[in-house]
DRENDO-1510 file (C-alpha; in Angstrom, 1 decimal, always signed):
<recs>
REC; n; res; u; v; w
REC; 1; MET; +165.7; +69.3; +203.2 .
REC; 2; PRO; +162.4; +70.3; +204.8 .
REC; 3; GLN; +162.2; +69.8; +208.5 .
REC; 4; GLU; +159.4; +67.8; +210.0 .
REC; 5; ARG; +157.1; +69.8; +211.9 .
REC; 6; SER; +155.2; +68.5; +214.9 .
REC; 7; LEU; +151.4; +68.9; +215.0 .
REC; 8; PRO; +150.2; +72.0; +216.6 .
REC; 9; ARG; +148.8; +71.9; +220.0 .
REC; 10; GLU; +145.1; +71.5; +220.2 .
REC; 11; ARG; +143.2; +74.6; +219.9 .
REC; 12; SER; +139.6; +75.0; +220.8 .
REC; 13; MET; +137.0; +76.3; +218.3 .
REC; 14; PRO; +135.5; +79.7; +218.9 .
REC; 15; PRO; +132.5; +79.2; +221.0 .
REC; 16; GLU; +130.3; +81.7; +219.2 .
REC; 17; ARG; +130.8; +80.3; +215.6 .
REC; 18; LEU; +128.5; +77.5; +214.5 .
REC; 19; ARG; +129.5; +74.8; +212.3 .
REC; 20; PRO; +128.5; +75.4; +208.6 .
REC; 21; GLN; +126.0; +72.6; +208.5 .
REC; 22; GLU; +124.3; +73.9; +211.6 .
REC; 23; ARG; +123.7; +77.5; +210.3 .
REC; 24; PRO; +120.1; +78.5; +209.9 .
REC; 25; MET; +118.8; +78.7; +206.3 .
REC; 26; PRO; +117.5; +82.1; +205.2 .
REC; 27; PRO; +113.8; +82.2; +204.3 .
REC; 28; GLU; +113.0; +81.6; +200.6 .
REC; 29; PRO; +111.8; +84.9; +198.9 .
REC; 30; PRO; +108.2; +84.8; +197.7 .
REC; 31; PRO; +107.7; +84.2; +194.0 .
REC; 32; VAL; +107.6; +87.3; +191.8 .
REC; 33; ARG; +105.1; +87.8; +189.0 .
REC; 34; ARG; +106.9; +89.4; +186.2 .
REC; 35; PRO; +105.5; +90.7; +182.8 .
REC; 36; PRO; +106.4; +88.7; +179.7 .
REC; 37; VAL; +109.8; +89.5; +178.3 .
REC; 38; GLY; +109.6; +92.0; +175.4 .
REC; 39; ARG; +105.8; +92.6; +175.7 .
REC; 40; PRO; +104.8; +96.2; +176.1 .
REC; 41; ARG; +102.1; +97.1; +178.6 .
REC; 42; GLY; +98.7; +96.5; +177.2 .
REC; 43; TYR; +99.9; +93.9; +174.7 .
REC; 44; ASP; +97.3; +91.5; +173.4 .
REC; 45; SER; +98.7; +88.0; +174.0 .
REC; 46; GLY; +96.3; +86.6; +171.4 .
REC; 47; LEU; +98.7; +87.9; +168.8 .
REC; 48; ASP; +101.2; +85.3; +169.9 .
REC; 49; LEU; +99.1; +82.7; +168.0 .
REC; 50; PHE; +100.6; +84.1; +164.8 .
REC; 51; ASP; +104.2; +84.0; +166.0 .
REC; 52; ASP; +105.6; +80.6; +165.1 .
REC; 53; ARG; +109.2; +81.3; +166.4 .
REC; 54; PRO; +110.4; +79.7; +169.6 .
REC; 55; GLU; +110.0; +81.9; +172.7 .
REC; 56; PRO; +113.3; +82.9; +174.4 .
REC; 57; PRO; +113.8; +81.6; +178.0 .
REC; 58; ARG; +112.4; +83.6; +180.8 .
REC; 59; ARG; +114.7; +85.3; +183.3 .
REC; 60; LEU; +114.1; +83.8; +186.8 .
REC; 61; PRO; +115.2; +85.2; +190.2 .
REC; 62; PRO; +118.2; +83.5; +191.7 .
REC; 63; ARG; +117.5; +80.4; +193.6 .
REC; 64; PRO; +118.5; +80.4; +197.3 .
REC; 65; ARG; +121.6; +78.4; +198.1 .
REC; 66; GLN; +120.9; +75.2; +200.0 .
REC; 67; ILE; +123.4; +73.2; +201.9 .
REC; 68; PRO; +122.9; +69.5; +201.7 .
REC; 69; PRO; +122.3; +67.8; +205.1 .
REC; 70; ASP; +125.3; +66.5; +206.9 .
REC; 71; ASP; +124.9; +62.8; +207.1 .
REC; 72; SER; +128.6; +62.3; +207.9 .
REC; 73; PRO; +129.7; +64.7; +210.6 .
REC; 74; THR; +133.3; +65.8; +210.6 .
REC; 75; ASP; +135.6; +63.3; +212.2 .
REC; 76; VAL; +137.0; +64.3; +215.6 .
REC; 77; ILE; +140.6; +63.6; +215.9 .
REC; 78; PRO; +141.7; +62.8; +219.4 .
REC; 79; VAL; +144.0; +65.2; +221.1 .
REC; 80; GLU; +146.7; +62.8; +221.4 .
REC; 81; ASP; +146.9; +62.3; +217.7 .
REC; 82; TYR; +147.8; +66.0; +217.1 .
REC; 83; ASP; +151.3; +67.4; +217.1 .
REC; 84; PHE; +151.2; +70.6; +219.0 .
REC; 85; TYR; +153.0; +73.5; +217.6 .
REC; 86; GLU; +156.3; +74.2; +219.1 .
REC; 87; ASP; +155.6; +77.7; +219.7 .
REC; 88; GLU; +153.3; +80.5; +218.9 .
REC; 89; GLU; +155.2; +81.4; +215.8 .
REC; 90; ASP; +154.4; +78.1; +214.2 .
REC; 91; TYR; +150.8; +78.6; +215.0 .
REC; 92; ALA; +151.0; +82.1; +213.6 .
REC; 93; GLU; +152.4; +80.8; +210.3 .
REC; 94; ASP; +149.4; +78.7; +209.8 .
REC; 95; TYR; +147.0; +81.1; +211.3 .
REC; 96; GLU; +148.5; +84.5; +210.9 .
REC; 97; ASP; +145.4; +86.2; +212.1 .
REC; 98; GLU; +141.8; +85.5; +212.8 .
REC; 99; GLU; +140.7; +87.1; +209.6 .
REC; 100; GLY; +142.2; +84.4; +207.6 .
REC; 101; TYR; +140.1; +81.9; +209.6 .
REC; 102; GLU; +137.0; +83.9; +209.3 .
REC; 103; ASP; +137.5; +84.3; +205.6 .
REC; 104; ASP; +137.2; +80.5; +205.2 .
REC; 105; TYR; +133.6; +80.9; +206.3 .
REC; 106; ALA; +132.8; +84.2; +204.9 .
REC; 107; GLU; +131.0; +82.8; +201.9 .
REC; 108; ASP; +128.8; +80.7; +204.1 .
REC; 109; ASP; +128.1; +83.5; +206.5 .
REC; 110; ARG; +127.0; +86.0; +203.9 .
REC; 111; ALA; +123.3; +86.6; +203.7 .
REC; 112; GLU; +121.5; +85.6; +200.5 .
REC; 113; PRO; +121.1; +88.6; +198.1 .
REC; 114; GLU; +117.7; +90.1; +198.3 .
REC; 115; TYR; +115.7; +90.1; +195.0 .
REC; 116; LEU; +114.3; +93.6; +194.3 .
REC; 117; GLU; +111.3; +93.7; +192.0 .
REC; 118; PRO; +111.7; +96.5; +189.4 .
REC; 119; PRO; +109.4; +99.4; +189.9 .
REC; 120; GLU; +106.1; +99.3; +187.9 .
REC; 121; ASP; +107.0; +102.3; +185.8 .
REC; 122; ALA; +110.4; +101.0; +184.8 .
REC; 123; GLY; +110.2; +99.4; +181.3 .
REC; 124; GLU; +112.4; +96.6; +180.1 .
REC; 125; PRO; +115.5; +97.7; +178.3 .
REC; 126; PRO; +114.9; +98.1; +174.6 .
REC; 127; ARG; +115.2; +94.8; +172.8 .
REC; 128; ARG; +114.3; +93.6; +169.2 .
REC; 129; THR; +111.4; +91.3; +169.9 .
REC; 130; LYS; +110.0; +88.6; +167.6 .
REC; 131; ARG; +107.2; +90.8; +166.5 .
REC; 132; GLY; +109.6; +93.7; +165.8 .
REC; 133; ARG; +111.8; +91.5; +163.7 .
REC; 134; LYS; +108.8; +90.1; +161.8 .
REC; 135; LEU; +107.4; +93.6; +161.3 .
REC; 136; PHE; +110.8; +94.8; +160.0 .
REC; 137; ARG; +111.0; +92.0; +157.5 .
REC; 138; TRP; +107.4; +92.7; +156.3 .
REC; 139; VAL; +108.2; +96.4; +155.8 .
REC; 140; ALA; +111.4; +95.6; +153.9 .
REC; 141; ALA; +109.6; +93.1; +151.7 .
REC; 142; LEU; +106.8; +95.6; +151.0 .
REC; 143; ALA; +109.4; +98.2; +150.1 .
REC; 144; VAL; +111.1; +95.9; +147.6 .
REC; 145; ILE; +107.7; +94.9; +146.1 .
REC; 146; ALA; +106.8; +98.6; +145.8 .
REC; 147; LEU; +110.1; +99.4; +144.0 .
REC; 148; ILE; +109.7; +96.4; +141.7 .
REC; 149; GLY; +106.1; +97.2; +141.1 .
REC; 150; GLY; +106.8; +100.9; +140.4 .
REC; 151; GLY; +109.5; +100.0; +137.9 .
REC; 152; ALA; +107.3; +97.5; +136.2 .
REC; 153; TRP; +104.4; +100.0; +136.0 .
REC; 154; TYR; +106.7; +102.6; +134.5 .
REC; 155; GLY; +107.9; +100.1; +131.9 .
REC; 156; ILE; +104.3; +99.0; +131.2 .
REC; 157; ASP; +103.2; +102.6; +130.9 .
REC; 158; GLN; +106.0; +103.3; +128.5 .
REC; 159; VAL; +105.1; +100.3; +126.3 .
REC; 160; PHE; +101.4; +100.1; +126.7 .
REC; 161; GLY; +100.3; +103.4; +128.2 .
REC; 162; TYR; +99.2; +106.3; +126.0 .
REC; 163; ASP; +98.1; +109.9; +126.2 .
REC; 164; ASP; +94.5; +110.8; +125.4 .
REC; 165; TYR; +92.3; +113.9; +125.4 .
REC; 166; ASP; +88.9; +114.1; +127.0 .
REC; 167; GLY; +85.8; +115.2; +125.1 .
REC; 168; SER; +84.7; +115.7; +121.5 .
REC; 169; GLY; +87.3; +118.3; +120.5 .
REC; 170; ASP; +87.7; +122.0; +119.9 .
REC; 171; SER; +88.2; +123.5; +116.4 .
REC; 172; ASP; +87.8; +122.0; +112.9 .
REC; 173; VAL; +90.7; +120.6; +111.0 .
REC; 174; LEU; +91.2; +118.7; +107.8 .
REC; 175; VAL; +92.9; +115.4; +107.8 .
REC; 176; GLU; +93.9; +113.3; +104.8 .
REC; 177; ILE; +93.9; +109.5; +104.8 .
REC; 178; GLY; +96.0; +107.9; +102.1 .
REC; 179; GLN; +95.3; +104.8; +100.0 .
REC; 180; GLY; +96.0; +101.7; +102.0 .
REC; 181; ASP; +96.8; +103.5; +105.3 .
REC; 182; SER; +96.8; +101.2; +108.3 .
REC; 183; THR; +95.2; +102.0; +111.6 .
REC; 184; ASN; +98.5; +103.0; +113.0 .
REC; 185; ALA; +99.2; +105.2; +110.1 .
REC; 186; ILE; +95.9; +106.9; +110.5 .
REC; 187; GLY; +96.5; +107.4; +114.2 .
REC; 188; SER; +99.9; +109.0; +113.4 .
REC; 189; GLU; +98.3; +111.4; +110.9 .
REC; 190; LEU; +95.7; +112.3; +113.4 .
REC; 191; THR; +98.4; +113.0; +116.0 .
REC; 192; LYS; +100.3; +115.3; +113.7 .
REC; 193; ALA; +97.1; +117.2; +113.0 .
REC; 194; GLY; +96.5; +117.7; +116.7 .
REC; 195; VAL; +93.3; +115.6; +116.6 .
REC; 196; VAL; +94.3; +113.0; +119.2 .
REC; 197; ALA; +97.0; +113.1; +121.9 .
REC; 198; SER; +98.7; +109.9; +120.7 .
REC; 199; ALA; +98.3; +107.3; +117.9 .
REC; 200; LYS; +97.8; +104.7; +120.6 .
REC; 201; ALA; +94.7; +106.5; +121.8 .
REC; 202; PHE; +93.1; +106.1; +118.3 .
REC; 203; VAL; +94.4; +102.6; +117.8 .
REC; 204; LYS; +93.0; +101.4; +121.1 .
REC; 205; ALA; +89.6; +103.0; +120.6 .
REC; 206; SER; +89.4; +101.6; +117.0 .
REC; 207; GLU; +89.8; +98.0; +118.2 .
REC; 208; ASP; +86.0; +97.7; +118.8 .
REC; 209; ASN; +85.0; +99.5; +115.5 .
REC; 210; SER; +85.4; +97.5; +112.3 .
REC; 211; LYS; +84.4; +100.5; +110.2 .
REC; 212; VAL; +87.9; +101.9; +110.7 .
REC; 213; LEU; +89.2; +99.1; +108.5 .
REC; 214; SER; +87.0; +100.1; +105.6 .
REC; 215; LEU; +87.8; +103.9; +105.6 .
REC; 216; GLN; +88.2; +105.3; +102.1 .
REC; 217; PRO; +91.2; +107.5; +101.2 .
REC; 218; GLY; +90.4; +111.2; +101.1 .
REC; 219; TYR; +89.8; +114.3; +103.3 .
REC; 220; TYR; +87.9; +114.2; +106.6 .
REC; 221; VAL; +86.8; +117.1; +108.8 .
REC; 222; MET; +87.9; +116.4; +112.4 .
REC; 223; LYS; +88.4; +118.4; +115.5 .
REC; 224; THR; +91.5; +119.2; +117.5 .
REC; 225; LYS; +92.0; +117.6; +120.9 .
REC; 226; MET; +89.5; +114.8; +120.6 .
REC; 227; SER; +89.5; +111.7; +122.7 .
REC; 228; GLY; +90.5; +108.5; +120.9 .
REC; 229; ALA; +86.9; +107.2; +121.1 .
REC; 230; ALA; +85.4; +110.5; +119.8 .
REC; 231; ALA; +87.9; +110.5; +116.9 .
REC; 232; VAL; +86.9; +107.0; +115.9 .
REC; 233; ALA; +83.2; +107.8; +116.1 .
REC; 234; LYS; +83.5; +111.0; +114.0 .
REC; 235; LEU; +85.9; +109.5; +111.4 .
REC; 236; THR; +83.6; +106.7; +110.7 .
REC; 237; SER; +80.5; +108.9; +110.4 .
REC; 238; ALA; +78.9; +109.6; +107.0 .
REC; 239; GLN; +79.4; +113.4; +107.4 .
REC; 240; ALA; +83.1; +113.3; +108.1 .
REC; 241; ARG; +84.4; +112.7; +104.6 .
REC; 242; VAL; +84.5; +115.7; +102.3 .
REC; 243; GLY; +86.0; +116.7; +99.0 .
REC; 244; VAL; +84.7; +113.7; +97.1 .
REC; 245; LEU; +84.2; +114.2; +93.3 .
REC; 246; GLN; +82.7; +111.3; +91.4 .
REC; 247; VAL; +82.5; +111.6; +87.6 .
REC; 248; ARG; +80.6; +109.0; +85.8 .
REC; 249; ALA; +81.2; +107.9; +82.3 .
REC; 250; GLY; +79.5; +110.1; +79.7 .
REC; 251; THR; +79.2; +113.1; +82.1 .
REC; 252; GLN; +79.7; +116.5; +80.4 .
REC; 253; LEU; +80.9; +119.8; +81.8 .
REC; 254; ASP; +77.5; +121.5; +82.1 .
REC; 255; ASP; +74.3; +120.3; +83.7 .
REC; 256; VAL; +71.8; +118.2; +81.7 .
REC; 257; THR; +68.1; +118.4; +82.1 .
REC; 258; GLN; +66.4; +115.0; +81.7 .
REC; 259; PRO; +63.1; +114.5; +79.9 .
REC; 260; ASP; +61.4; +114.0; +83.3 .
REC; 261; GLY; +62.6; +117.5; +84.4 .
REC; 262; SER; +65.4; +116.2; +86.7 .
REC; 263; VAL; +68.8; +117.7; +86.4 .
REC; 264; THR; +72.0; +115.6; +86.0 .
REC; 265; PRO; +74.8; +117.8; +87.4 .
REC; 266; GLY; +77.8; +118.3; +85.1 .
REC; 267; VAL; +81.5; +118.3; +86.0 .
REC; 268; PHE; +81.5; +122.0; +87.1 .
REC; 269; SER; +78.6; +121.5; +89.5 .
REC; 270; LEU; +80.0; +118.3; +90.9 .
REC; 271; LEU; +83.4; +119.8; +91.4 .
REC; 272; SER; +81.9; +122.9; +93.0 .
REC; 273; LYS; +80.0; +120.7; +95.5 .
REC; 274; ALA; +83.1; +118.7; +96.3 .
REC; 275; SER; +85.0; +121.9; +97.1 .
REC; 276; CYS; +82.5; +122.7; +99.9 .
REC; 277; ALA; +83.1; +122.2; +103.6 .
REC; 278; ASP; +82.3; +124.2; +106.7 .
REC; 279; LEU; +85.5; +124.8; +108.6 .
REC; 280; ASN; +85.0; +126.7; +111.8 .
REC; 281; GLY; +82.0; +128.6; +110.4 .
REC; 282; GLN; +83.7; +129.4; +107.1 .
REC; 283; SER; +82.5; +127.9; +103.8 .
REC; 284; THR; +85.2; +126.8; +101.3 .
REC; 285; CYS; +82.9; +126.4; +98.3 .
REC; 286; VAL; +84.1; +127.4; +94.8 .
REC; 287; SER; +81.1; +128.2; +92.5 .
REC; 288; PRO; +80.6; +126.6; +89.1 .
REC; 289; ASP; +81.0; +129.9; +87.4 .
REC; 290; GLU; +84.5; +130.4; +88.9 .
REC; 291; LEU; +85.4; +126.9; +87.6 .
REC; 292; ARG; +83.9; +127.6; +84.2 .
REC; 293; LYS; +85.9; +130.9; +83.9 .
REC; 294; THR; +89.1; +129.2; +84.9 .
REC; 295; ALA; +88.6; +126.4; +82.4 .
REC; 296; ALA; +88.2; +129.0; +79.6 .
REC; 297; THR; +91.3; +131.1; +80.4 .
REC; 298; ALA; +93.9; +128.9; +82.2 .
REC; 299; ASP; +97.1; +127.5; +80.7 .
REC; 300; LEU; +96.0; +123.9; +80.0 .
REC; 301; ALA; +99.5; +122.6; +79.7 .
REC; 302; ALA; +100.4; +124.1; +83.1 .
REC; 303; MET; +97.4; +122.4; +84.6 .
REC; 304; GLY; +98.6; +119.0; +83.5 .
REC; 305; VAL; +96.7; +118.4; +80.2 .
REC; 306; PRO; +98.8; +116.2; +77.9 .
REC; 307; ASP; +100.5; +118.1; +75.1 .
REC; 308; TRP; +98.7; +116.2; +72.3 .
REC; 309; ALA; +95.4; +117.5; +73.8 .
REC; 310; ALA; +96.5; +120.9; +75.1 .
REC; 311; SER; +97.7; +122.0; +71.7 .
REC; 312; VAL; +94.3; +121.4; +70.2 .
REC; 313; ALA; +92.1; +122.4; +73.1 .
REC; 314; ALA; +93.9; +125.7; +73.5 .
REC; 315; LYS; +92.3; +126.9; +70.3 .
REC; 316; GLY; +89.0; +126.9; +72.0 .
REC; 317; THR; +87.6; +130.1; +73.5 .
REC; 318; ASP; +85.2; +128.8; +76.1 .
REC; 319; ALA; +85.1; +126.3; +78.9 .
REC; 320; ARG; +84.2; +123.5; +76.5 .
REC; 321; ARG; +87.8; +123.2; +75.4 .
REC; 322; ILE; +88.4; +120.9; +78.4 .
REC; 323; GLU; +85.4; +118.7; +77.6 .
REC; 324; GLY; +86.4; +115.1; +77.6 .
REC; 325; LEU; +89.7; +115.7; +79.4 .
REC; 326; VAL; +88.1; +114.9; +82.8 .
REC; 327; ALA; +88.2; +111.1; +83.0 .
REC; 328; PRO; +85.5; +109.2; +84.9 .
REC; 329; GLY; +86.4; +108.1; +88.4 .
REC; 330; VAL; +86.6; +109.3; +92.0 .
REC; 331; TYR; +88.8; +112.2; +93.0 .
REC; 332; ASP; +89.6; +113.5; +96.4 .
REC; 333; VAL; +89.9; +117.3; +96.3 .
REC; 334; LYS; +90.8; +119.4; +99.3 .
REC; 335; PRO; +88.2; +121.9; +100.5 .
REC; 336; GLY; +89.9; +125.3; +100.6 .
REC; 337; TRP; +91.6; +125.0; +97.2 .
REC; 338; ASN; +90.8; +127.7; +94.7 .
REC; 339; ALA; +89.4; +127.1; +91.2 .
REC; 340; GLN; +92.9; +126.8; +89.6 .
REC; 341; ASP; +94.0; +124.2; +92.2 .
REC; 342; LEU; +90.8; +122.2; +91.8 .
REC; 343; LEU; +90.8; +122.0; +88.0 .
REC; 344; GLY; +94.6; +121.5; +87.9 .
REC; 345; PHE; +94.4; +118.5; +90.3 .
REC; 346; VAL; +91.5; +116.9; +88.4 .
REC; 347; LEU; +93.0; +117.4; +84.9 .
REC; 348; LYS; +96.4; +116.1; +85.9 .
REC; 349; SER; +94.9; +113.0; +87.5 .
REC; 350; SER; +92.7; +112.5; +84.5 .
REC; 351; ALA; +95.7; +112.6; +82.2 .
REC; 352; THR; +97.1; +109.6; +84.0 .
REC; 353; LYS; +93.8; +107.7; +83.7 .
REC; 354; ILE; +93.5; +108.4; +80.0 .
REC; 355; GLN; +97.1; +107.3; +79.4 .
REC; 356; SER; +96.4; +104.1; +81.4 .
REC; 357; ALA; +93.5; +103.4; +79.1 .
REC; 358; GLY; +95.9; +103.2; +76.2 .
REC; 359; LEU; +95.6; +106.6; +74.6 .
REC; 360; ALA; +99.0; +108.3; +74.0 .
REC; 361; ALA; +100.6; +110.8; +71.8 .
REC; 362; SER; +101.6; +108.1; +69.3 .
REC; 363; SER; +98.1; +106.8; +69.0 .
REC; 364; SER; +96.5; +106.8; +65.5 .
REC; 365; VAL; +93.6; +105.1; +63.9 .
REC; 366; GLN; +92.8; +105.6; +60.2 .
REC; 367; GLY; +94.6; +108.9; +60.3 .
REC; 368; GLU; +92.9; +110.2; +63.3 .
REC; 369; ASN; +95.1; +111.8; +65.9 .
REC; 370; PRO; +94.9; +111.1; +69.7 .
REC; 371; TYR; +92.6; +114.0; +70.4 .
REC; 372; GLN; +90.2; +112.9; +67.6 .
REC; 373; ILE; +90.3; +109.4; +69.0 .
REC; 374; LEU; +89.3; +110.8; +72.3 .
REC; 375; THR; +86.4; +112.6; +70.6 .
REC; 376; ILE; +85.3; +109.4; +68.9 .
REC; 377; ALA; +85.4; +107.6; +72.3 .
REC; 378; SER; +83.1; +110.2; +73.8 .
REC; 379; LEU; +80.6; +109.7; +70.9 .
REC; 380; VAL; +80.7; +105.9; +71.4 .
REC; 381; GLU; +80.1; +106.4; +75.2 .
REC; 382; ARG; +77.0; +108.5; +74.6 .
REC; 383; GLU; +75.5; +106.4; +71.8 .
REC; 384; GLY; +75.2; +102.9; +73.2 .
REC; 385; VAL; +76.0; +100.3; +75.8 .
REC; 386; SER; +79.4; +98.8; +76.4 .
REC; 387; GLN; +78.5; +95.5; +74.6 .
REC; 388; ASP; +78.1; +97.6; +71.4 .
REC; 389; PHE; +81.1; +99.9; +71.8 .
REC; 390; GLY; +83.2; +98.1; +69.3 .
REC; 391; LYS; +80.5; +98.1; +66.5 .
REC; 392; ILE; +79.5; +101.7; +67.1 .
REC; 393; SER; +83.2; +102.7; +66.9 .
REC; 394; ARG; +83.4; +100.9; +63.5 .
REC; 395; VAL; +80.3; +102.7; +62.2 .
REC; 396; ILE; +81.9; +106.1; +63.0 .
REC; 397; TYR; +85.2; +105.2; +61.3 .
REC; 398; ASN; +83.4; +103.8; +58.3 .
REC; 399; ARG; +81.3; +106.9; +57.8 .
REC; 400; LEU; +84.4; +109.2; +58.3 .
REC; 401; ALA; +86.2; +107.1; +55.7 .
REC; 402; GLN; +83.4; +107.7; +53.2 .
REC; 403; ASN; +83.1; +111.4; +54.2 .
REC; 404; GLN; +79.5; +110.9; +55.3 .
REC; 405; ARG; +77.9; +113.0; +58.0 .
REC; 406; LEU; +77.8; +111.1; +61.3 .
REC; 407; GLN; +74.2; +112.1; +62.0 .
REC; 408; LEU; +74.4; +111.2; +65.7 .
REC; 409; ASP; +71.6; +112.4; +68.0 .
REC; 410; SER; +74.1; +112.7; +70.9 .
REC; 411; THR; +75.8; +115.6; +69.2 .
REC; 412; VAL; +72.4; +117.4; +68.8 .
REC; 413; ASN; +71.5; +116.8; +72.4 .
REC; 414; TYR; +74.9; +118.1; +73.5 .
REC; 415; LEU; +74.0; +121.6; +72.2 .
REC; 416; LEU; +70.5; +121.4; +73.7 .
REC; 417; ASP; +71.7; +120.1; +77.1 .
REC; 418; LYS; +68.6; +118.0; +77.0 .
REC; 419; PRO; +69.1; +114.3; +76.0 .
REC; 420; VAL; +66.4; +112.5; +74.1 .
REC; 421; VAL; +66.3; +109.1; +72.3 .
REC; 422; THR; +65.1; +110.7; +69.1 .
REC; 423; THR; +65.6; +114.3; +68.0 .
REC; 424; THR; +63.1; +116.3; +66.0 .
REC; 425; ASP; +63.6; +117.7; +62.5 .
REC; 426; ALA; +63.9; +121.2; +64.0 .
REC; 427; ASP; +66.6; +120.0; +66.4 .
REC; 428; ARG; +68.6; +118.3; +63.6 .
REC; 429; GLN; +68.4; +121.3; +61.4 .
REC; 430; ARG; +69.8; +123.7; +64.0 .
REC; 431; PRO; +73.2; +125.1; +62.8 .
REC; 432; GLY; +76.2; +124.4; +65.0 .
REC; 433; VAL; +79.7; +122.9; +64.9 .
REC; 434; TYR; +78.5; +120.1; +67.2 .
REC; 435; ASN; +75.5; +119.2; +65.1 .
REC; 436; THR; +76.7; +116.2; +63.0 .
REC; 437; TYR; +73.5; +116.3; +61.1 .
REC; 438; PHE; +74.6; +119.8; +59.9 .
REC; 439; VAL; +78.3; +119.4; +59.5 .
REC; 440; THR; +80.6; +116.7; +58.2 .
REC; 441; GLY; +83.3; +115.2; +60.3 .
REC; 442; LEU; +83.8; +115.1; +64.1 .
REC; 443; PRO; +82.7; +117.8; +66.5 .
REC; 444; PRO; +85.5; +120.2; +67.7 .
REC; 445; THR; +85.8; +118.6; +71.1 .
REC; 446; PRO; +84.6; +115.5; +72.9 .
REC; 447; ILE; +81.0; +115.7; +74.1 .
REC; 448; GLY; +81.5; +114.0; +77.5 .
REC; 449; SER; +83.9; +111.9; +79.6 .
REC; 450; PRO; +84.6; +108.6; +77.9 .
REC; 451; SER; +85.3; +105.5; +79.9 .
REC; 452; SER; +88.3; +103.3; +79.4 .
REC; 453; ASP; +86.1; +100.8; +77.6 .
REC; 454; ALA; +85.0; +103.5; +75.1 .
REC; 455; ILE; +88.6; +104.5; +74.6 .
REC; 456; ALA; +89.6; +100.9; +74.0 .
REC; 457; ALA; +86.8; +100.6; +71.4 .
REC; 458; ALA; +87.9; +103.8; +69.7 .
REC; 459; LEU; +91.5; +102.5; +69.6 .
REC; 460; LYS; +90.5; +99.1; +68.2 .
REC; 461; PRO; +87.0; +99.1; +66.6 .
REC; 462; THR; +85.3; +95.8; +65.7 .
REC; 463; GLU; +85.8; +94.7; +62.2 .
REC; 464; GLY; +82.7; +95.2; +60.0 .
REC; 465; ASN; +81.1; +97.3; +57.2 .
REC; 466; TRP; +78.2; +98.8; +59.1 .
REC; 467; LEU; +77.2; +102.3; +58.4 .
REC; 468; PHE; +74.0; +102.5; +60.4 .
REC; 469; PHE; +72.7; +101.5; +63.9 .
REC; 470; VAL; +69.6; +102.0; +66.0 .
REC; 471; LYS; +68.7; +101.1; +69.5 .
REC; 472; CYS; +66.4; +98.1; +69.1 .
REC; 473; GLU; +66.3; +96.5; +72.5 .
REC; 474; LYS; +64.9; +97.7; +75.8 .
REC; 475; ASN; +68.2; +96.8; +77.5 .
REC; 476; GLY; +70.0; +99.3; +75.2 .
REC; 477; LEU; +71.4; +97.0; +72.6 .
REC; 478; SER; +71.5; +98.2; +69.0 .
REC; 479; CYS; +70.8; +96.7; +65.7 .
REC; 480; PHE; +73.4; +97.4; +62.9 .
REC; 481; ALA; +73.0; +97.6; +59.2 .
REC; 482; SER; +75.2; +98.2; +56.1 .
REC; 483; THR; +72.4; +99.8; +54.0 .
REC; 484; LEU; +69.7; +102.4; +54.6 .
REC; 485; ALA; +67.0; +99.8; +53.8 .
REC; 486; GLU; +68.2; +97.4; +56.5 .
REC; 487; HIS; +68.5; +100.4; +58.8 .
REC; 488; ASN; +64.8; +101.3; +58.3 .
REC; 489; GLN; +63.8; +97.7; +58.9 .
REC; 490; ASN; +65.7; +97.8; +62.2 .
REC; 491; LYS; +63.9; +101.1; +63.1 .
REC; 492; ASP; +60.5; +99.4; +62.6 .
REC; 493; LEU; +61.7; +96.5; +64.7 .
REC; 494; ALA; +62.7; +98.8; +67.5 .
REC; 495; ARG; +59.3; +100.4; +67.6 .
REC; 496; GLN; +57.7; +97.0; +67.7 .
REC; 497; ARG; +59.8; +96.0; +70.7 .
REC; 498; GLY; +59.1; +99.3; +72.5 .
REC; 499; ALA; +62.8; +100.2; +72.5 .
REC; 500; TYR; +61.8; +103.8; +71.9 .
</recs>
């Protein structure tokens, strides 16, 4: 059980120590003007207008400690109310030493810490400020946008971009455009030939030129390494297309001099002209004489002539053996081919045209074989207009059936290479296998290139008994007769009408 202890004897306070409430207050340190937190020296505070984030609290110097006034002084206990310590030991137990007593007031006795302003050259410790964080986010966002944009541009370039040359090109090159080729197909062909860097370069440049859509099949002289725009401009120019051979119905192999002195070029001259092109300063022309020599000596079957025609035409000894085997139409020949290649291409293509017109190996009319039918078609073509083809064909078959001479002026003109409406007596009396005034039957070969209409008329002549006809209209129409008397009347009518 704890023992009761009597109060210690009264002990006086140290005279030098003041009571806590009576201690003098240390002077308040002057206010310190500190730079804004996180702002480098020279920072423009106007930029803070664009910073919408809350500003962090400022660091302030510690406030001086103030002791509230003592409105209630410590109560003084009378001496008689204290129990004095029995001895010094008891006192020592409560107050072992003066240090313990002093420690009770040590906190109050300490001077307030003095605030030391940082030196002017000492910067704030590195911190990530508002502006720094905002700048970092902007940089990161721009980096992401750049990556996305770069990827997008690469994708767009792969899909929509294209290679293209600069300038109008270097060396000449031939390019072939096929029937029905689209703009993309033409661009691909130009790319293969080295004309443009990519098909897209040509397609893009052709968007504003409608002439590209109307390009004809054939060969075109272009240049290597042309820009898309230059390629479009040259391809659509009138001089670009080469190798065009156009044979009109009735055209014969050799040139024909007209009554007015003009010359109508024949197949050999037309083909020679079509073979010409200037490629890098070199001419590709094949002369008419080279073509004529090849026509006289070449293997016709090997050149594509149908067997029913080749077997007969091979008996000929000159270039006329291929007369009539070149069908009317447009041919695209390649400049640079030799005479054998040129004639072989035209004859083989013509065989297809003739067969398409209905003339085949099995064709026969009144005992006439396919080659003879082709010859009759060439006579019909030269003697009249298409409206009369059927009737003219009937006149020829009727006269052949009666073993009468055909007496056609066109056969006389063929030898003369000078067509006239009416021939003279001297012309008609000139000997020759082609002169149907002189010989009976058909000439040995056709006398020109018959059209499909003329071939159709030769295959199926109009029904009738006519034996004569004469041109009696200015538009070329003929009048037909069954007797010589009727024919002479038609001749008088033709003169009255000014037909000839």
